[in-house]
LOMAR-643448 format. One line per 5 residues: their letters; for each residue z, y, x of C-alpha. Coordinates in pm, 1 decimal. Layout:
BEGIN
A) Z:Y:X ~ ...
This chain:
BEGIN
XXXXX) 12429.1:4176.9:8674.8 ~ 12169.5:3995.3:8872.2 ~ 12186.4:3892.6:9239.8 ~ 11853.2:4066.7:9310.9 ~ 11988.5:4407.1:9208.2
XXXXX) 12039.1:4660.7:9484.4 ~ 12262.9:4875.3:9266.7 ~ 12611.5:4901.9:9413.2 ~ 12921.6:4804.1:9221.7 ~ 13132.8:5082.4:9074.7
XXXXX) 13466.7:4906.5:9017.2 ~ 13663.4:5228.2:8972.5 ~ 13472.0:5308.8:8655.2 ~ 13651.2:5021.1:8482.7 ~ 13987.2:5137.8:8618.0
XXXXX) 13968.5:5510.1:8534.1 ~ 14067.6:5611.4:8183.5 ~ 13868.0:5885.9:8016.4 ~ 14033.2:6224.8:8005.9 ~ 14073.0:6362.1:7656.6
XXXXX) 14246.0:6694.1:7721.9 ~ 13927.7:6904.1:7728.5 ~ 13684.2:6698.3:7520.4 ~ 13711.1:6919.2:7212.2 ~ 13640.4:7236.4:7412.6
XXXXX) 13336.6:7070.2:7571.3 ~ 13207.4:6954.4:7233.0 ~ 13254.7:7302.4:7083.2 ~ 13055.7:7451.4:7372.0 ~ 12776.5:7199.2:7316.8
XXXXX) 12782.2:7271.2:6943.2 ~ 12741.5:7642.5:7017.9 ~ 12432.7:7551.0:7222.1 ~ 12279.6:7360.7:6931.8 ~ 12413.0:7004.1:6947.4
XXXXX) 12475.7:6880.9:6593.1 ~ 12844.8:6785.1:6634.5 ~ 13036.3:6813.2:6309.2 ~ 13384.3:6963.5:6294.9 ~ 13512.9:6619.7:6195.4
XXXXX) 13359.3:6459.5:6506.7 ~ 13515.7:6725.9:6726.5 ~ 13857.8:6687.0:6563.0 ~ 13847.2:6306.1:6595.5 ~ 13714.1:6295.8:6953.2
XXXXX) 14046.4:6248.0:7139.4 ~ 14138.6:5953.8:6916.1 ~ 13790.4:5802.1:6957.0 ~ 13824.9:5812.5:7337.5 ~ 14176.4:5670.8:7345.2
XXXXX) 14184.5:5353.8:7555.5 ~ 13827.0:5397.1:7679.9 ~ 13729.1:5388.1:8047.6 ~ 13461.4:5565.4:8247.8 ~ 13266.2:5236.4:8236.3
XXXXX) 13273.1:5243.3:7855.7 ~ 13135.7:5598.5:7866.1 ~ 12860.6:5502.4:8113.3 ~ 12750.5:5209.8:7897.7 ~ 12746.7:5425.9:7583.8
XXXXX) 12537.8:5686.7:7765.2 ~ 12287.0:5431.3:7894.5 ~ 12255.7:5275.3:7549.4 ~ 12183.5:5616.4:7398.3 ~ 11894.7:5697.1:7631.5
XXXXX) 11573.2:5716.5:7438.9 ~ 11739.8:5698.9:7096.4 ~ 11809.9:6069.1:7071.1 ~ 11448.6:6167.7:7138.2 ~ 11236.8:6276.7:6843.9
XX) 10929.5:6061.0:6782.4 ~ 10611.4:6241.4:6878.1
């Protein structure tokens, strides 16, 4: 964080735990649409998310931007 930033704080992201009840169904739907999730990744997803917060998910998403694009 920098003082010059105009981005607001999102303190609830650190407080809210990730829901795991529907993650496998969502991953199966994405796999059906062409995402390369393996069956092992889908089966292990609830355990991988255990103890993670919405902030953890946001950081992981931001770090992934640009890495999943194919080089052209």
